[in-house]
BALOBA-1460 file (C-alpha; in Angstrom, 3 decimals):
// residues 96
<rec num="1" residu="m" x="-63.242" y="109.060" z="-0.985"/>
<rec num="2" residu="d" x="-66.493" y="110.961" z="-0.318"/>
<rec num="3" residu="w" x="-68.669" y="110.674" z="2.495"/>
<rec num="4" residu="a" x="-71.121" y="107.892" z="1.169"/>
<rec num="5" residu="d" x="-68.496" y="106.452" z="0.399"/>
<rec num="6" residu="f" x="-67.033" y="106.606" z="3.843"/>
<rec num="7" residu="e" x="-70.255" y="105.291" z="4.906"/>
<rec num="8" residu="d" x="-70.779" y="102.801" z="3.351"/>
<rec num="9" residu="e" x="-66.928" y="101.400" z="4.306"/>
<rec num="10" residu="r" x="-67.860" y="102.171" z="8.187"/>
<rec num="11" residu="q" x="-70.639" y="100.355" z="7.821"/>
<rec num="12" residu="f" x="-68.224" y="97.141" z="6.373"/>
<rec num="13" residu="f" x="-66.509" y="97.316" z="9.400"/>
<rec num="14" residu="v" x="-68.495" y="97.769" z="11.757"/>
<rec num="15" residu="a" x="-70.337" y="94.719" z="10.494"/>
<rec num="16" residu="k" x="-67.596" y="92.629" z="9.488"/>
<rec num="17" residu="y" x="-65.351" y="93.346" z="12.859"/>
<rec num="18" residu="k" x="-68.393" y="93.893" z="15.270"/>
<rec num="19" residu="h" x="-66.552" y="91.023" z="17.498"/>
<rec num="20" residu="t" x="-62.329" y="92.003" z="16.616"/>
<rec num="21" residu="a" x="-60.098" y="94.126" z="18.197"/>
<rec num="22" residu="l" x="-58.335" y="96.224" z="15.757"/>
<rec num="23" residu="v" x="-54.875" y="98.187" z="15.154"/>
<rec num="24" residu="a" x="-54.710" y="101.193" z="12.879"/>
<rec num="25" residu="v" x="-51.448" y="100.888" z="11.185"/>
<rec num="26" residu="v" x="-50.471" y="104.841" z="9.742"/>
<rec num="27" residu="y" x="-47.926" y="104.919" z="6.939"/>
<rec num="28" residu="q" x="-44.853" y="107.431" z="6.883"/>
<rec num="29" residu="p" x="-42.661" y="108.445" z="4.513"/>
<rec num="30" residu="d" x="-39.835" y="107.943" z="7.062"/>
<rec num="31" residu="g" x="-40.456" y="104.591" z="6.924"/>
<rec num="32" residu="h" x="-41.454" y="104.089" z="9.808"/>
<rec num="33" residu="d" x="-45.084" y="102.788" z="10.412"/>
<rec num="34" residu="a" x="-47.261" y="104.226" z="13.432"/>
<rec num="35" residu="l" x="-49.056" y="101.974" z="15.204"/>
<rec num="36" residu="f" x="-52.743" y="103.530" z="16.982"/>
<rec num="37" residu="g" x="-55.100" y="101.430" z="19.022"/>
<rec num="38" residu="p" x="-55.749" y="98.304" z="19.620"/>
<rec num="39" residu="f" x="-59.104" y="99.288" z="18.943"/>
<rec num="40" residu="a" x="-62.431" y="96.714" z="21.039"/>
<rec num="41" residu="n" x="-63.991" y="96.036" z="17.389"/>
<rec num="42" residu="g" x="-65.025" y="97.923" z="14.250"/>
<rec num="43" residu="e" x="-67.601" y="101.178" z="15.337"/>
<rec num="44" residu="e" x="-64.681" y="101.886" z="17.601"/>
<rec num="45" residu="a" x="-61.702" y="102.031" z="14.540"/>
<rec num="46" residu="m" x="-64.004" y="104.002" z="12.527"/>
<rec num="47" residu="d" x="-65.233" y="106.202" z="14.878"/>
<rec num="48" residu="w" x="-61.459" y="107.236" z="15.203"/>
<rec num="49" residu="f" x="-60.779" y="107.171" z="11.779"/>
<rec num="50" residu="k" x="-62.869" y="109.942" z="11.347"/>
<rec num="51" residu="t" x="-60.973" y="111.986" z="13.042"/>
<rec num="52" residu="v" x="-58.033" y="111.578" z="11.116"/>
<rec num="53" residu="p" x="-56.974" y="113.957" z="8.806"/>
<rec num="54" residu="m" x="-57.228" y="113.252" z="5.032"/>
<rec num="55" residu="g" x="-55.009" y="111.817" z="2.857"/>
<rec num="56" residu="v" x="-53.419" y="110.483" z="5.459"/>
<rec num="57" residu="r" x="-52.518" y="106.804" z="4.765"/>
<rec num="58" residu="i" x="-54.047" y="104.471" z="6.325"/>
<rec num="59" residu="h" x="-54.504" y="100.435" z="7.131"/>
<rec num="60" residu="l" x="-56.474" y="98.675" z="9.992"/>
<rec num="61" residu="v" x="-55.244" y="95.449" z="10.302"/>
<rec num="62" residu="p" x="-57.627" y="92.993" z="12.905"/>
<rec num="63" residu="l" x="-56.128" y="91.421" z="15.856"/>
<rec num="64" residu="r" x="-55.841" y="87.685" z="16.533"/>
<rec num="65" residu="r" x="-55.627" y="86.245" z="19.846"/>
<rec num="66" residu="p" x="-52.636" y="85.360" z="20.447"/>
<rec num="67" residu="n" x="-53.505" y="81.637" z="21.786"/>
<rec num="68" residu="k" x="-55.365" y="81.266" z="18.890"/>
<rec num="69" residu="k" x="-53.679" y="78.652" z="16.022"/>
<rec num="70" residu="r" x="-51.767" y="81.782" z="13.450"/>
<rec num="71" residu="t" x="-51.789" y="80.773" z="9.877"/>
<rec num="72" residu="k" x="-49.769" y="83.192" z="7.501"/>
<rec num="73" residu="d" x="-52.291" y="85.733" z="7.619"/>
<rec num="74" residu="d" x="-52.267" y="86.008" z="11.088"/>
<rec num="75" residu="f" x="-51.191" y="89.629" z="12.041"/>
<rec num="76" residu="y" x="-50.487" y="90.395" z="16.092"/>
<rec num="77" residu="l" x="-48.066" y="92.200" z="18.330"/>
<rec num="78" residu="p" x="-45.031" y="90.446" z="19.535"/>
<rec num="79" residu="e" x="-44.493" y="92.320" z="22.009"/>
<rec num="80" residu="r" x="-47.643" y="92.365" z="23.544"/>
<rec num="81" residu="m" x="-46.629" y="89.404" z="24.949"/>
<rec num="82" residu="l" x="-46.468" y="88.561" z="27.886"/>
<rec num="83" residu="a" x="-44.247" y="85.160" z="27.209"/>
<rec num="84" residu="e" x="-44.054" y="82.742" z="23.700"/>
<rec num="85" residu="d" x="-43.842" y="79.773" z="26.233"/>
<rec num="86" residu="e" x="-47.461" y="79.419" z="27.240"/>
<rec num="87" residu="f" x="-48.291" y="79.003" z="23.503"/>
<rec num="88" residu="v" x="-45.870" y="76.611" z="22.520"/>
<rec num="89" residu="e" x="-49.140" y="74.122" z="22.842"/>
<rec num="90" residu="t" x="-51.100" y="76.296" z="19.971"/>
<rec num="91" residu="v" x="-48.588" y="78.449" z="17.817"/>
<rec num="92" residu="q" x="-46.213" y="75.667" z="15.936"/>
<rec num="93" residu="h" x="-42.859" y="78.034" z="15.562"/>
<rec num="94" residu="p" x="-40.853" y="77.660" z="12.224"/>
<rec num="95" residu="s" x="-37.774" y="75.981" z="14.816"/>
<rec num="96" residu="a" x="-40.048" y="73.749" z="16.101"/>
């Protein structure tokens, strides 16, 4: 990726994720992917991305608020939730 492509990608993330927290998934050869963040918004995530060495495989994933209704496409970190029972009214569990 050259600098012009990076700047285009940066502008996309800054605009699309202006008010959305993101987490960075860094793929590792041993299969244990590392998570970095969360970042407050796309601009903060792209500022961090500039510091990562070339060739490192990274995927930026938007985080949703835990009390929002979920679809199969939503991503969140369950270990960050204080108590899953608090969200029973808005989250449809497969076992329910």
